[in-house]
N, C-alpha and C positions, 0 to 999 in steps of 0.2 A: 859193374866191374870197372875197376880203375886200371891205369897203365901198369903193366907188369903182372897183372893177375891172369891166371890161366883158367880156361874153361875146362871143367872136369866133365867126364862122360855123364855123371849124375846131373850136373847143371844143364848140359845139352839135352838130356832126356826131359828134364823139368821144363825147359823152354819149349821143346817140341810138344810136350803135353799141353802147355798153356796155349801154344799156337793152334794146335788141333781143336782145343776147346773154343777158342775165339772163332775159328773157321766154322765149327758146328753151330755156334750161336748165330753167326752171320747168315749161314744157310737157312737156319730155322726162321730167322727174322725175315729173310727174303721170301721164303715160302709162305709165311704168314701174310706178308704184304701182298703177294700175288693172290692168295685166297681172298683177302679183303677186297682187292680190286675186282676180282671176278664176282664176288657177292654184291659189290656196289653196282656193277654193270647190270647184273640180273635184277636187283631191286629197282634200279633206275628204269629198266624196261617195264617192270610191273607197275611202277608209278605212272609212266606214260600211258600204259594200257588203262589203268584206273581213271586217269584224268580224261581220257577219251570216252570211256564208258559214262563217266559223270556228265560230261558235256552232252552226250547223246540223251541220257536220262533227263537232263534239265530241259533239253529241247522238246522231248516227248511230253514232259510235264506241262510246259508252256502250251503246247498244242492241245493237250487235254483240257487245260483250264479255259482256253479259248472256246473249245467245243461246248464245255459246260455253260459258259456265259452265253454263247449263242443259243443253246437249247433253252436256257431260262428266258432269254429275250423272246424267242419264238413262242414259248408257252404263255408269256404275259400277253403277247399280241393275240394269240388264239383265245385267251380268256377274255380279252377286251372285245374281240369279235363275237364271242359267244354271248356276252352281255348285251351287245348291240342287237344281235339276232333275237335274243329272248325279249328284249324291249320292243323290237319291231313286231314280233309275234303277238305280244300282249296288246300292242296298239291296234294291230289288224283285227284281232279277235274282239277287242272292245268296240271297234267300229262296226263289225259285223253282228254285234249283239250276242256274241257267244260268251261274253264274260259273265260269270255268275257271282262275282264278288261284290 
């Protein structure tokens, strides 16, 4: 509108309608941003929980691997001891004349 032009009731209604549309759009945008922030906070919390669970599972996995390795070492040591015992038994039975081979 230039100088000397008058606002008609129709124009004022049109401007009011445009203003109301802009306000509704802004409110909708603000509500969407608020929803996204809330979702982001919720998801961030879930990520922190999952990271904590993963760290705990990794620690448990490491502990289990250590237990498996130690069990294998113990087994190998027991097998070596068994072989020594069997060899000792064989040698004793051979000395005692019990060997029939």
